[in-house]
C-alpha positions in Angstrom: 79.8 0.3 -20.6 78.2 3.0 -18.3 76.8 1.6 -15.1 73.3 2.2 -13.8 74.7 4.4 -11.0 77.5 6.2 -12.8 78.7 9.2 -10.9 76.1 8.9 -8.1 77.2 9.2 -4.5 75.9 6.5 -2.1 76.1 5.7 1.6 75.7 2.1 2.6 75.4 1.4 6.3 76.5 -2.0 7.7 78.5 -2.5 4.5 81.4 -4.4 5.9 79.9 -7.8 5.7 76.9 -9.7 4.4 74.1 -8.0 2.5 75.6 -4.5 2.9 78.9 -5.6 1.5 77.2 -6.9 -1.6 75.3 -3.6 -1.9 78.4 -1.5 -1.7 80.4 -3.7 -4.2 77.6 -3.8 -6.8 76.9 -0.1 -6.5 80.6 0.6 -7.1 80.6 -1.8 -10.1 77.8 0.3 -11.6 79.8 3.6 -11.1 78.7 4.8 -7.7 81.1 6.5 -5.3 80.5 4.7 -2.0 80.8 5.7 1.7 81.2 2.2 3.3 79.9 2.5 6.8 80.4 -0.3 9.3 80.9 -0.2 13.0 82.6 -3.6 12.8 80.7 -5.1 15.7 79.5 -8.6 16.4 76.0 -9.8 15.5 74.7 -8.6 18.9 76.2 -5.1 18.3 79.2 -5.5 20.7 82.7 -4.6 19.9 83.9 -2.7 16.9 86.7 -2.4 14.3 87.2 -0.5 11.0 88.7 -3.6 9.3 85.5 -4.8 7.6 84.7 -1.4 6.1 88.2 -0.8 5.1 88.4 -4.2 3.3 85.4 -3.4 1.2 86.9 0.0 0.4 90.0 -1.7 -0.8 88.1 -4.1 -3.0 86.2 -1.2 -4.6 89.4 0.7 -5.3 91.1 -2.4 -6.7 88.2 -2.6 -9.1 88.8 1.0 -10.2 86.0 2.5 -8.1 85.9 5.2 -5.5 85.1 4.6 -1.9 85.8 5.8 1.7 85.3 4.0 5.0 83.2 5.3 7.8 83.0 3.8 11.3 80.2 5.8 12.8 77.4 4.3 14.8 74.2 4.7 12.7 72.1 5.0 15.8 74.1 7.9 17.1 72.5 11.3 16.1 75.8 13.1 15.6 77.4 10.0 14.0 74.6 9.9 11.4 75.2 13.5 10.6 79.0 13.0 10.3 78.3 10.2 7.8 76.2 12.3 5.6 78.6 15.2 5.8 81.5 12.9 4.9 79.8 11.8 1.7 79.1 15.4 0.7 82.6 16.7 1.6 84.5 13.7 0.1 82.5 13.3 -3.2 80.8 16.7 -3.6 77.2 15.6 -2.9 74.9 12.8 -1.9 72.3 10.9 -4.0 71.6 7.6 -2.3 71.3 6.4 1.3 71.1 2.6 1.9 70.1 1.9 5.5 71.2 -1.7 6.0 73.0 -1.8 9.4 71.4 -4.1 12.0 71.9 -6.5 14.9 70.1 -9.4 16.5 69.1 -10.1 20.1 66.6 -12.8 19.6 64.6 -14.0 22.6 61.0 -15.2 23.3 58.9 -12.3 24.6 58.5 -13.8 28.1 62.3 -13.9 28.6 63.3 -10.8 26.6 65.2 -8.1 28.6 64.7 -4.4 28.4 68.3 -4.1 27.1 67.7 -6.6 24.3 64.6 -4.7 23.2 66.3 -1.3 23.4 69.4 -2.3 21.6 67.6 -3.8 18.6 65.1 -0.9 18.3 67.9 1.6 18.5 70.1 0.1 15.8 67.4 -0.8 13.3 64.8 1.9 13.8 66.8 4.9 15.0 69.7 3.8 12.8 67.4 4.2 9.8 65.9 7.5 11.0 69.2 9.2 11.7 70.9 8.9 8.2 67.6 9.4 6.4 66.8 12.5 8.4 70.2 14.2 7.8 70.1 13.3 4.1 66.5 14.5 3.8 67.5 17.9 5.3 70.3 18.2 2.8 68.0 17.4 -0.1 65.3 19.7 1.2 67.8 22.6 1.4 69.0 21.9 -2.2 65.4 22.0 -3.4 64.6 25.2 -1.6 67.7 26.7 -3.2 66.3 25.8 -6.6 68.5 22.8 -7.3 67.2 19.5 -8.6 67.4 16.2 -6.7 67.1 12.7 -8.1 67.8 11.1 -4.7 67.0 7.8 -3.1 66.6 6.3 0.4 66.6 2.5 0.4 65.7 1.0 3.8 66.0 -2.6 5.0 62.9 -4.2 6.3 62.4 -8.0 6.8 59.8 -10.7 6.2 60.1 -11.2 10.0 58.6 -7.7 10.4 56.0 -7.7 7.7 54.8 -11.3 8.2 56.1 -12.3 11.7 58.5 -14.8 13.2 58.5 -16.2 16.8 61.4 -15.1 18.9 61.8 -11.8 17.2 59.3 -9.4 18.7 62.1 -6.7 19.0 63.6 -7.3 15.5 60.2 -7.7 13.9 58.7 -4.6 15.5 61.7 -2.6 14.3 61.5 -4.0 10.8 57.7 -3.4 10.6 58.4 0.1 11.8 60.9 0.6 9.0 58.3 -0.5 6.5 55.9 2.1 7.9 58.7 4.7 8.0 59.4 4.0 4.3 55.8 4.6 3.2 55.4 7.9 5.2 58.9 9.2 4.3 58.1 8.6 0.6 55.0 10.7 0.9 56.9 13.5 2.6 60.0 13.6 0.4 58.5 13.3 -3.0 58.3 17.1 -3.4 62.0 17.3 -3.0 62.9 14.8 -5.7 63.5 11.9 -3.3 62.1 8.4 -3.5 62.0 6.1 -0.5 61.7 2.3 -0.8 62.6 -0.7 1.3 63.9 -4.2 0.7 62.9 -7.3 2.8 65.8 -9.6 2.1 66.2 -13.3 2.5 69.8 -14.3 2.8 72.3 -16.5 4.7 74.5 -14.2 6.7 76.1 -13.9 10.2 72.7 -12.7 11.4 70.8 -15.7 10.1 73.1 -18.7 10.4 71.8 -19.4 13.9 68.1 -19.3 12.8 68.1 -22.8 11.3 69.7 -21.7 8.0 73.2 -22.7 8.9 72.5 -26.4 8.1 71.2 -25.6 4.6 72.4 -27.6 1.6 74.9 -26.1 -0.9 72.1 -25.4 -3.3 70.0 -23.7 -0.6 73.0 -21.7 0.5 73.6 -20.5 -3.1 69.9 -19.4 -3.3 70.3 -17.6 0.0 73.6 -15.9 -0.9 73.4 -12.1 -0.1 74.5 -11.3 -3.6 70.9 -11.9 -4.7 69.7 -8.8 -2.8 72.2 -6.3 -4.4 70.5 -6.1 -7.9 67.3 -4.6 -6.6 69.2 -2.3 -4.4 71.4 -1.1 -7.2 68.4 -0.6 -9.5 66.5 1.3 -6.8 69.6 3.5 -6.4 69.6 4.4 -10.1 67.9 7.1 -12.1 65.7 4.4 -13.7 63.8 3.8 -10.5 62.5 7.4 -10.2 58.8 6.4 -10.7 58.9 3.9 -7.8 58.4 5.1 -4.2 56.8 3.9 -1.0 57.2 0.2 -1.8 58.7 -2.8 0.0 60.4 -5.4 -2.2 61.1 -9.0 -1.1 64.4 -10.3 -2.5 66.3 -13.5 -2.3 67.7 -16.2 -4.7 64.2 -17.7 -4.6 62.0 -14.8 -5.3 61.7 -11.1 -6.2 58.4 -9.8 -5.2 56.6 -6.8 -3.8 54.7 -6.7 -0.5 51.1 -5.5 -0.7 51.4 -4.3 3.0 48.3 -3.4 5.0 44.9 -3.2 3.2 41.5 -2.7 4.8 39.8 -6.0 4.6 36.1 -6.9 5.2 33.9 -4.3 6.9 30.5 -4.1 8.5 28.4 -1.5 10.2 29.7 -0.2 13.6 28.6 -2.2 16.7 27.8 -0.3 19.9 26.8 -3.3 22.0 29.6 -5.6 23.2 27.2 -8.5 23.6 26.8 -8.4 19.8 30.5 -8.2 19.0 31.1 -12.0 18.9 28.8 -12.4 15.9 30.2 -9.3 14.3 33.8 -10.5 14.6 32.8 -14.0 13.5 31.5 -12.5 10.2 34.6 -10.4 9.7 37.0 -13.3 10.4 35.1 -15.5 8.0 35.6 -13.0 5.2 39.1 -12.0 6.0 42.2 -13.4 4.4 44.6 -15.2 6.7 48.0 -13.6 7.5 51.0 -14.8 5.6 54.0 -16.8 6.8 57.6 -16.0 6.2 57.3 -17.2 2.6 54.3 -15.0 1.9 51.8 -18.0 1.9 48.6 -18.0 3.9 49.0 -19.7 7.3 47.0 -20.8 10.3 48.1 -22.6 13.4 48.9 -22.1 17.1 49.1 -18.4 17.9 48.2 -17.4 14.3 45.0 -15.5 13.3 42.5 -18.2 12.4 38.9 -18.4 11.3 36.6 -17.7 14.2 
């Protein structure tokens, strides 16, 4: 049976473990040739080894697929270019970039260090920009030369970014930035035959086991297994997903959904007198929908936007 991604060439960053590993394996099962990128670092980004990436490559080859390991740092400008070039030189082209690599440096805002902020923003946000940018340039040049693209960028956002989670101002800001990046890049790259979407996953991995999920029951752990994220990624990487772009999908063993993102809510006439602003804001707050929690449900409480 022909797979959804038969013959397509895909890069998956952070593919040595967790969600990225499941992405790479399922893409290969559906016929994709995969560049398995992983720096092999710890959850906080320290250290590095090619072993995780190489192990995934071996699993893909044992299953009859094609794959190559890559150990470049996704947040390094030249490293991101090398990764894209490796896919093109090894497999003759590039069709899909899955930006999945990430780290955590959780800390409450009042205690967060500059280094903790910079490290997370660099890996998640710049680490999405770099591979996407070099791939976009490749596809643009192909389009300008009269060639046809049916290409995909699939980014990794988070419910922490689109809904919010205390202790993750750095991570959440990066993931919200990736959601915005996705929408704008989709608008820019459509003309070149490229779609851009994002996934906000819910899974139990090395990165989440210290966030209160490590004590989950066996049933809960199964529902939060990272394998539940791979099907939407594989479909988005396929030719079938061509009509879909600029969207953020939530995915876990509990739900598959789509985030509505920002919409303008209630409006009134402009106010030019600050002494009248309290009444104006009271009206807007009364008509506005509350923000959502990490499960997408309306929420109020300490520190949350509440009715005026």
